[in-house]
Backbone and ligand atoms as CSV (ligand in chain L), in Angstrom:
chain,resi,resn,atom,element,x,y,z
A,1,MET,N,N,8.406,33.420,-52.008
A,1,MET,CA,C,9.162,32.167,-52.000
A,1,MET,C,C,8.278,31.092,-52.767
A,2,LYS,N,N,9.006,30.229,-53.437
A,2,LYS,CA,C,8.389,29.260,-54.398
A,2,LYS,C,C,7.522,28.259,-53.372
A,3,THR,N,N,8.077,27.887,-52.272
A,3,THR,CA,C,7.530,27.002,-51.320
A,3,THR,C,C,6.131,27.530,-50.788
A,4,LEU,N,N,6.250,28.705,-50.435
A,4,LEU,CA,C,4.968,29.275,-49.800
A,4,LEU,C,C,3.879,29.414,-50.880
A,5,HIS,N,N,4.393,29.745,-52.045
A,5,HIS,CA,C,3.458,29.821,-53.221
A,5,HIS,C,C,2.732,28.550,-53.492
A,6,SER,N,N,3.608,27.472,-53.486
A,6,SER,CA,C,3.035,26.189,-53.864
A,6,SER,C,C,2.088,25.656,-52.756
A,7,THR,N,N,2.311,26.066,-51.535
A,7,THR,CA,C,1.496,25.651,-50.285
A,7,THR,C,C,0.125,26.406,-50.573
A,8,THR,N,N,0.204,27.634,-50.947
A,8,THR,CA,C,-1.086,28.355,-51.038
A,8,THR,C,C,-1.900,27.816,-52.185
A,9,ILE,N,N,-1.253,27.280,-53.258
A,9,ILE,CA,C,-2.120,26.600,-54.285
A,9,ILE,C,C,-2.665,25.351,-53.824
A,10,ALA,N,N,-1.918,24.565,-53.041
A,10,ALA,CA,C,-2.433,23.359,-52.480
A,10,ALA,C,C,-3.592,23.578,-51.706
A,11,LEU,N,N,-3.486,24.645,-50.790
A,11,LEU,CA,C,-4.740,24.946,-49.928
A,11,LEU,C,C,-5.937,25.376,-50.783
A,12,VAL,N,N,-5.619,26.246,-51.833
A,12,VAL,CA,C,-6.767,26.549,-52.591
A,12,VAL,C,C,-7.458,25.331,-53.226
A,13,LEU,N,N,-6.616,24.452,-53.833
A,13,LEU,CA,C,-7.077,23.219,-54.420
A,13,LEU,C,C,-7.998,22.335,-53.455
A,14,LEU,N,N,-7.459,22.178,-52.352
A,14,LEU,CA,C,-8.146,21.420,-51.251
A,14,LEU,C,C,-9.386,22.071,-50.847
A,15,SER,N,N,-9.473,23.257,-50.763
A,15,SER,CA,C,-10.739,24.019,-50.503
A,15,SER,C,C,-11.685,23.875,-51.511
A,16,ALA,N,N,-11.273,23.922,-52.814
A,16,ALA,CA,C,-12.078,23.739,-53.951
A,16,ALA,C,C,-12.848,22.438,-53.929
A,17,THR,N,N,-11.863,21.379,-53.685
A,17,THR,CA,C,-12.422,20.041,-53.649
A,17,THR,C,C,-13.492,19.876,-52.549
A,18,GLY,N,N,-13.260,20.416,-51.422
A,18,GLY,CA,C,-14.203,20.406,-50.401
A,18,GLY,C,C,-15.540,20.877,-50.654
A,19,PHE,N,N,-15.537,21.966,-51.512
A,19,PHE,CA,C,-16.875,22.610,-51.836
A,19,PHE,C,C,-17.528,21.650,-52.983
A,20,SER,N,N,-16.764,21.157,-53.894
A,20,SER,CA,C,-17.366,20.422,-54.986
A,20,SER,C,C,-17.900,19.100,-54.502
A,21,TYR,N,N,-17.261,18.552,-53.517
A,21,TYR,CA,C,-17.703,17.207,-52.995
A,21,TYR,C,C,-18.097,17.170,-51.567
A,22,GLY,N,N,-18.561,18.336,-51.117
A,22,GLY,CA,C,-18.722,18.594,-49.679
A,22,GLY,C,C,-19.774,17.604,-49.061
A,23,ASP,N,N,-20.777,16.992,-49.832
A,23,ASP,CA,C,-21.805,16.220,-49.404
A,23,ASP,C,C,-21.399,14.713,-49.421
A,24,GLY,N,N,-20.317,14.440,-50.090
A,24,GLY,CA,C,-19.928,13.153,-50.330
A,24,GLY,C,C,-19.364,12.545,-49.071
A,25,MET,N,N,-19.486,11.270,-48.777
A,25,MET,CA,C,-19.013,10.587,-47.587
A,25,MET,C,C,-17.433,10.664,-47.530
A,26,ASN,N,N,-16.823,10.584,-48.840
A,26,ASN,CA,C,-15.312,10.497,-48.733
A,26,ASN,C,C,-14.799,11.947,-49.046
A,27,SER,N,N,-15.516,12.952,-48.755
A,27,SER,CA,C,-14.991,14.238,-49.169
A,27,SER,C,C,-13.673,14.596,-48.558
A,28,MET,N,N,-13.437,13.998,-47.341
A,28,MET,CA,C,-12.147,14.408,-46.765
A,28,MET,C,C,-11.007,13.376,-47.060
A,29,ASN,N,N,-11.445,12.339,-47.815
A,29,ASN,CA,C,-10.424,11.284,-47.990
A,29,ASN,C,C,-9.341,11.825,-49.203
A,30,MET,N,N,-8.288,12.330,-48.669
A,30,MET,CA,C,-7.349,12.856,-49.584
A,30,MET,C,C,-6.703,11.855,-50.367
A,31,LYS,N,N,-6.793,10.586,-50.054
A,31,LYS,CA,C,-6.060,9.621,-50.822
A,31,LYS,C,C,-6.743,9.404,-52.224
A,32,ASP,N,N,-7.896,9.910,-52.376
A,32,ASP,CA,C,-8.575,9.870,-53.710
A,32,ASP,C,C,-8.091,10.875,-54.702
A,33,MET,N,N,-7.255,11.783,-54.213
A,33,MET,CA,C,-6.717,12.778,-55.006
A,33,MET,C,C,-5.409,12.472,-55.530
A,34,PRO,N,N,-5.310,12.658,-56.848
A,34,PRO,CA,C,-3.872,12.361,-57.327
A,34,PRO,C,C,-2.913,13.433,-56.740
A,35,MET,N,N,-1.659,13.020,-56.597
A,35,MET,CA,C,-0.629,14.061,-55.976
A,35,MET,C,C,-0.987,14.508,-54.643
A,36,SER,N,N,-1.912,13.803,-53.923
A,36,SER,CA,C,-2.246,14.238,-52.578
A,36,SER,C,C,-1.114,14.140,-51.661
A,37,GLY,N,N,-0.197,13.073,-51.888
A,37,GLY,CA,C,0.926,12.924,-50.980
A,37,GLY,C,C,1.788,14.060,-51.180
A,38,GLN,N,N,2.131,14.512,-52.382
A,38,GLN,CA,C,2.896,15.600,-52.472
A,38,GLN,C,C,2.452,16.954,-52.022
A,39,MET,N,N,1.065,17.050,-52.071
A,39,MET,CA,C,0.466,18.239,-51.424
A,39,MET,C,C,0.570,18.223,-50.000
A,40,ALA,N,N,0.258,17.125,-49.510
A,40,ALA,CA,C,0.421,16.931,-47.963
A,40,ALA,C,C,1.845,17.294,-47.524
A,41,GLU,N,N,2.819,16.774,-48.280
A,41,GLU,CA,C,4.164,16.983,-47.917
A,41,GLU,C,C,4.507,18.399,-47.940
A,42,GLN,N,N,3.946,19.250,-48.957
A,42,GLN,CA,C,4.266,20.500,-49.200
A,42,GLN,C,C,3.593,21.321,-48.057
A,43,MET,N,N,2.498,20.847,-47.578
A,43,MET,CA,C,1.812,21.662,-46.484
A,43,MET,C,C,2.482,21.411,-45.163
A,44,ASN,N,N,2.917,20.148,-44.957
A,44,ASN,CA,C,3.678,19.891,-43.695
A,44,ASN,C,C,5.045,20.102,-43.831
A,45,GLY,N,N,5.553,20.015,-44.994
A,45,GLY,CA,C,6.919,19.957,-45.160
A,45,GLY,C,C,7.628,21.227,-45.018
A,46,LYS,N,N,8.826,21.067,-44.358
A,46,LYS,CA,C,9.552,22.228,-43.940
A,46,LYS,C,C,10.783,22.152,-44.875
A,47,VAL,N,N,11.230,23.380,-45.398
A,47,VAL,CA,C,12.492,23.251,-46.157
A,47,VAL,C,C,13.700,23.546,-45.316
A,48,HIS,N,N,14.740,22.720,-45.424
A,48,HIS,CA,C,15.981,22.849,-44.590
A,48,HIS,C,C,17.074,23.271,-45.645
A,49,HIS,N,N,17.705,24.273,-45.153
A,49,HIS,CA,C,18.958,24.948,-45.980
A,49,HIS,C,C,20.220,24.244,-45.576
A,50,GLY,N,N,21.022,23.910,-46.515
A,50,GLY,CA,C,22.340,23.352,-46.170
A,50,GLY,C,C,23.424,24.057,-47.209
A,51,ILE,N,N,24.620,23.969,-46.615
A,51,ILE,CA,C,25.795,24.485,-47.445
A,51,ILE,C,C,26.735,23.234,-47.363
A,52,GLY,N,N,27.410,23.070,-48.477
A,52,GLY,CA,C,28.423,21.946,-48.709
A,52,GLY,C,C,29.094,21.986,-50.001
A,53,VAL,N,N,29.919,20.983,-50.193
A,53,VAL,CA,C,30.727,20.882,-51.397
A,53,VAL,C,C,30.359,19.594,-52.094
A,54,VAL,N,N,29.987,19.654,-53.359
A,54,VAL,CA,C,29.610,18.458,-54.153
A,54,VAL,C,C,30.707,17.485,-54.284
A,55,GLN,N,N,30.687,16.330,-53.890
A,55,GLN,CA,C,31.685,15.313,-54.009
A,55,GLN,C,C,31.469,14.330,-55.133
A,56,ARG,N,N,30.182,14.032,-55.533
A,56,ARG,CA,C,29.868,13.211,-56.439
A,56,ARG,C,C,28.486,13.296,-57.110
A,57,MET,N,N,28.305,13.073,-58.447
A,57,MET,CA,C,26.939,13.200,-58.891
A,57,MET,C,C,26.731,11.972,-59.685
A,58,ASP,N,N,25.396,11.470,-59.761
A,58,ASP,CA,C,24.995,10.335,-60.475
A,58,ASP,C,C,23.726,10.754,-61.194
A,59,ALA,N,N,24.128,11.265,-62.402
A,59,ALA,CA,C,23.054,11.749,-63.302
A,59,ALA,C,C,22.000,10.813,-63.688
A,60,ILE,N,N,22.430,9.526,-63.779
A,60,ILE,CA,C,21.509,8.444,-64.251
A,60,ILE,C,C,20.448,8.200,-63.214
A,61,ASN,N,N,20.881,8.133,-62.028
A,61,ASN,CA,C,20.004,7.861,-60.839
A,61,ASN,C,C,19.381,9.072,-60.239
A,62,GLY,N,N,19.945,10.255,-60.495
A,62,GLY,CA,C,19.433,11.472,-59.906
A,62,GLY,C,C,19.889,11.547,-58.447
A,63,ARG,N,N,21.252,11.279,-58.245
A,63,ARG,CA,C,21.692,11.439,-56.944
A,63,ARG,C,C,22.899,12.295,-56.825
A,64,ILE,N,N,23.050,12.804,-55.687
A,64,ILE,CA,C,24.184,13.764,-55.407
A,64,ILE,C,C,24.855,13.522,-54.123
A,65,THR,N,N,26.147,13.514,-53.934
A,65,THR,CA,C,26.738,13.337,-52.723
A,65,THR,C,C,27.429,14.550,-52.322
A,66,ILE,N,N,27.084,15.114,-51.147
A,66,ILE,CA,C,27.509,16.495,-50.644
A,66,ILE,C,C,28.145,16.269,-49.292
A,67,VAL,N,N,29.329,16.919,-49.180
A,67,VAL,CA,C,29.995,16.969,-47.862
A,67,VAL,C,C,29.355,18.206,-47.355
A,68,HIS,N,N,28.413,18.125,-46.494
A,68,HIS,CA,C,27.640,19.333,-45.939
A,68,HIS,C,C,28.024,19.696,-44.496
A,69,GLY,N,N,27.840,20.999,-44.285
A,69,GLY,CA,C,27.949,21.549,-42.915
A,69,GLY,C,C,26.808,21.234,-42.040
A,70,PRO,N,N,26.811,21.542,-40.762
A,70,PRO,CA,C,25.653,21.225,-39.911
A,70,PRO,C,C,24.409,21.850,-40.446
A,71,ILE,N,N,23.291,21.149,-40.308
A,71,ILE,CA,C,21.874,21.522,-40.543
A,71,ILE,C,C,21.070,21.468,-39.236
A,72,ASN,N,N,20.955,22.563,-38.652
A,72,ASN,CA,C,20.455,22.648,-37.237
A,72,ASN,C,C,19.083,22.358,-37.267
A,73,SER,N,N,18.388,22.602,-38.378
A,73,SER,CA,C,16.873,22.505,-38.369
A,73,SER,C,C,16.417,21.092,-38.399
A,74,ILE,N,N,17.365,20.170,-38.695
A,74,ILE,CA,C,16.879,18.641,-38.876
A,74,ILE,C,C,16.909,17.818,-37.551
A,75,PRO,N,N,17.886,17.908,-36.685
A,75,PRO,CA,C,19.247,18.569,-36.822
A,75,PRO,C,C,20.261,17.517,-37.298
A,76,TRP,N,N,21.325,17.932,-37.966
A,76,TRP,CA,C,22.368,17.103,-38.411
A,76,TRP,C,C,23.648,17.824,-38.068
A,77,PRO,N,N,24.719,17.066,-37.690
A,77,PRO,CA,C,26.069,17.591,-37.654
A,77,PRO,C,C,26.585,17.580,-39.153
A,78,ALA,N,N,27.781,18.194,-39.348
A,78,ALA,CA,C,28.445,18.060,-40.565
A,78,ALA,C,C,28.758,16.604,-40.931
A,79,MET,N,N,28.581,16.332,-42.205
A,79,MET,CA,C,28.810,14.892,-42.648
A,79,MET,C,C,28.717,14.826,-44.177
A,80,THR,N,N,28.981,13.624,-44.613
A,80,THR,CA,C,29.004,13.496,-46.145
A,80,THR,C,C,27.720,12.573,-46.319
A,81,MET,N,N,26.863,13.001,-47.239
A,81,MET,CA,C,25.629,12.201,-47.476
A,81,MET,C,C,25.331,12.254,-48.950
A,82,THR,N,N,24.525,11.073,-49.453
A,82,THR,CA,C,24.133,11.038,-50.812
A,82,THR,C,C,22.607,11.250,-50.846
A,83,PHE,N,N,22.175,12.184,-51.539
A,83,PHE,CA,C,20.758,12.491,-51.606
A,83,PHE,C,C,20.141,12.129,-52.958
A,84,ALA,N,N,18.811,11.883,-52.960
A,84,ALA,CA,C,18.142,11.997,-54.318
A,84,ALA,C,C,17.848,13.328,-54.606
A,85,VAL,N,N,17.789,13.715,-55.868
A,85,VAL,CA,C,17.224,15.005,-56.192
A,85,VAL,C,C,15.852,14.960,-56.700
A,86,GLN,N,N,15.093,15.974,-56.342
A,86,GLN,CA,C,13.679,16.030,-56.883
A,86,GLN,C,C,13.581,15.939,-58.341
A,87,ASP,N,N,14.462,16.665,-59.044
A,87,ASP,CA,C,14.371,16.813,-60.538
A,87,ASP,C,C,15.861,16.681,-60.949
A,88,LYS,N,N,16.117,15.708,-61.820
A,88,LYS,CA,C,17.484,15.584,-62.293
A,88,LYS,C,C,18.135,16.699,-62.896
A,89,LYS,N,N,17.300,17.607,-63.396
A,89,LYS,CA,C,17.800,18.871,-64.045
A,89,LYS,C,C,18.680,19.672,-63.039
A,90,LEU,N,N,18.384,19.401,-61.736
A,90,LEU,CA,C,19.091,20.249,-60.685
A,90,LEU,C,C,20.564,19.939,-60.726
A,91,LEU,N,N,20.983,18.696,-61.214
A,91,LEU,CA,C,22.360,18.241,-61.232
A,91,LEU,C,C,23.002,19.122,-62.270
A,92,SER,N,N,22.327,19.602,-63.289
A,92,SER,CA,C,23.190,20.398,-64.262
A,92,SER,C,C,23.407,21.918,-63.762
A,93,GLN,N,N,22.961,22.149,-62.616
A,93,GLN,CA,C,23.250,23.527,-62.046
A,93,GLN,C,C,24.467,23.590,-61.257
A,94,VAL,N,N,25.029,22.460,-60.932
A,94,VAL,CA,C,26.274,22.502,-60.051
A,94,VAL,C,C,27.300,21.520,-60.711
A,95,LYS,N,N,28.559,21.714,-60.186
A,95,LYS,CA,C,29.558,20.790,-60.668
A,95,LYS,C,C,30.291,20.080,-59.425
A,96,VAL,N,N,30.911,18.984,-59.662
A,96,VAL,CA,C,31.627,18.319,-58.529
A,96,VAL,C,C,32.862,19.299,-58.185
A,97,GLY,N,N,33.090,19.397,-56.892
A,97,GLY,CA,C,34.017,20.282,-56.318
A,97,GLY,C,C,33.563,21.675,-55.927
A,98,GLU,N,N,32.327,21.973,-56.423
A,98,GLU,CA,C,31.833,23.238,-56.301
A,98,GLU,C,C,31.189,23.383,-54.945
A,99,LYS,N,N,31.397,24.676,-54.286
A,99,LYS,CA,C,30.596,24.940,-53.001
A,99,LYS,C,C,29.112,25.310,-53.446
A,100,VAL,N,N,28.149,24.607,-52.764
A,100,VAL,CA,C,26.755,24.820,-53.062
A,100,VAL,C,C,25.884,25.153,-51.832
A,101,ALA,N,N,24.858,25.741,-52.087
A,101,ALA,CA,C,23.801,25.927,-51.174
A,101,ALA,C,C,22.473,25.094,-51.658
A,102,PHE,N,N,21.916,24.404,-50.780
A,102,PHE,CA,C,20.967,23.567,-51.213
A,102,PHE,C,C,19.781,23.545,-50.204
A,103,ASP,N,N,18.455,23.116,-50.794
A,103,ASP,CA,C,17.331,22.974,-49.889
A,103,ASP,C,C,16.943,21.457,-49.837
A,104,LEU,N,N,16.539,21.068,-48.674
A,104,LEU,CA,C,16.026,19.645,-48.521
A,104,LEU,C,C,14.658,19.718,-48.005
A,105,MET,N,N,13.811,18.696,-48.548
A,105,MET,CA,C,12.605,18.380,-47.925
A,105,MET,C,C,12.463,16.962,-47.573
A,106,ALA,N,N,11.661,16.727,-46.430
A,106,ALA,CA,C,11.448,15.408,-46.090
A,106,ALA,C,C,10.774,14.557,-47.142
A,107,SER,N,N,11.230,13.338,-47.418
A,107,SER,CA,C,10.627,12.481,-48.310
A,107,SER,C,C,10.450,11.069,-47.690
A,108,GLY,N,N,9.488,10.936,-46.966
A,108,GLY,CA,C,9.485,9.547,-46.169
A,108,GLY,C,C,10.241,9.624,-45.017
A,109,LYS,N,N,10.105,8.768,-44.109
A,109,LYS,CA,C,10.714,8.738,-42.797
A,109,LYS,C,C,12.277,8.685,-42.856
A,110,ASP,N,N,12.855,9.689,-42.306
A,110,ASP,CA,C,14.362,9.777,-42.155
A,110,ASP,C,C,15.030,9.916,-43.477
A,111,GLN,N,N,14.269,10.359,-44.605
A,111,GLN,CA,C,14.741,10.547,-45.869
A,111,GLN,C,C,14.478,11.911,-46.317
A,112,TYR,N,N,15.480,12.553,-46.908
A,112,TYR,CA,C,15.472,13.870,-47.441
A,112,TYR,C,C,15.864,13.954,-48.947
A,113,VAL,N,N,15.131,14.828,-49.670
A,113,VAL,CA,C,15.366,14.909,-51.086
A,113,VAL,C,C,15.824,16.293,-51.347
A,114,VAL,N,N,16.720,16.512,-52.279
A,114,VAL,CA,C,17.234,17.874,-52.637
A,114,VAL,C,C,16.103,18.416,-53.578
A,115,VAL,N,N,15.518,19.533,-53.115
A,115,VAL,CA,C,14.610,20.171,-54.072
A,115,VAL,C,C,15.207,21.465,-54.742
A,116,GLN,N,N,16.233,21.987,-54.319
A,116,GLN,CA,C,16.907,23.071,-54.935
A,116,GLN,C,C,18.468,22.985,-54.586
A,117,ILE,N,N,19.221,23.451,-55.648
A,117,ILE,CA,C,20.621,23.415,-55.350
A,117,ILE,C,C,21.259,24.480,-56.183
A,118,ASN,N,N,22.161,25.271,-55.786
A,118,ASN,CA,C,22.874,26.285,-56.605
A,118,ASN,C,C,24.250,26.567,-56.074
A,119,GLN,N,N,25.054,26.988,-56.934
A,119,GLN,CA,C,26.473,27.399,-56.544
A,119,GLN,C,C,26.352,28.360,-55.478
A,120,ALA,N,N,27.156,28.220,-54.436
A,120,ALA,CA,C,27.117,29.239,-53.278
A,120,ALA,C,C,28.193,30.267,-53.570
A,121,HIS,N,N,27.761,31.478,-53.453
A,121,HIS,CA,C,28.796,32.554,-53.642
A,121,HIS,C,C,29.116,33.018,-52.214
A,122,ASP,N,N,30.620,32.940,-51.972
A,122,ASP,CA,C,30.977,33.456,-50.680
A,122,ASP,C,C,31.660,34.771,-50.719
L,1,CU,CU,CU,23.817,14.758,-43.549
């Protein structure tokens, strides 16, 4: 899985940094590392899977509105929501009106970003 692979890379990078700067006072200060927020998120971040129908897409702002079913892992009931997409290219993978399967990751408090989306085959 892509997510597990990324997490492994993040752990390796963190370990390498620890060895390189192990004697430094700030060796554990992850804020010094570029992309540390993203790494931390990937280490703590859980991927949530949803199924829904695309209602609207905003390619300019990288947003997608999905009428989605319940996502028990968050937990959410069925509802219509607009999400930011992690990469605007994701929007070219689906069409309005299409049934989709998508993955969400937490992006700040009570916010989720679409990290993967594809047409759902039933
Ligand atoms: Cu929702």
